[in-house]
C-alpha positions, -999 to +999 in steps of 0.1 A: -272+776+278-308+783+287-310+812+262-297+790+234-324+764+242-351+790+244-339+806+211-339+772+194-374+765+206-388+798+194-370+795+159-379+759+154-417+763+161-439+769+131-468+778+152-493+759+175-498+723+168-532+714+155-544+678+152-560+674+117-580+644+131-598+663+158-635+673+156-641+708+146-675+723+155-696+748+137-693+785+144-656+782+155-629+802+140-611+769+129-643+757+112-646+790+093-609+788+083-615+753+069-643+766+048-619+788+029-600+758+016-629+732+012-640+725-023-675+717-010-688+743+014-707+736+045-739+751+029-735+727-001-729+697+022-759+706+042-780+707+009-766+672+000-776+658+033-810+674+032-816+659-002-807+625+012-830+631+042-859+639+020-854+610-003-853+586+026-882+601+043-869+604+078-896+629+085-899+623+122-861+628+129-845+662+133-814+667+112-782+677+129-747+687+119-723+671+143-688+681+134-661+684+107-632+658+109-607+644+084-622+666+055-657+652+061-689+669+074-707+645+097-745+647+098-772+627+116-804+629+136-817+631+170-850+617+181-879+633+199-880+622+235-918+624+235-920+596+210-896+573+229-908+548+255-879+559+278-884+596+271-848+596+259-832+615+230-812+592+207-785+605+185-774+589+152-745+595+128-762+589+095-738+601+069-705+619+062-700+642+032-665+647+017-654+684+017-633+675-015-659+658-037-693+661-020-697+623-019-721+610+007-710+580+027-737+562+049-727+555+085-759+547+104-743+546+139-758+554+173-736+577+193-734+591+228-739+629+223-743+657+248-770+683+238-746+712+244-721+699+218-742+708+189-744+744+201-706+750+197 
């Protein structure tokens, strides 16, 4: 009986389960695999966000790519702690860019972000 159950599980599995809604960080194998199927590459999405950044003159904010999720690239900013009264770094999700169309959707959300997350 145990062998039948084991054989059934092996045959019925298509591979490891991946959650399509989870955040995928840059420089991971999963991120690179998604680039193969995306109509808008990460480089192009970065150019779109940089153009938005330049047009809106957020010169004192450092641009940052956060993650890829639900076929969108999420971009934003972090502040300079030397310019903050509390000497704190603030993180903002400014926009998401569609990997299908390249359309930019404004978000303007403050988020809690750990500095080591953007290094993944």
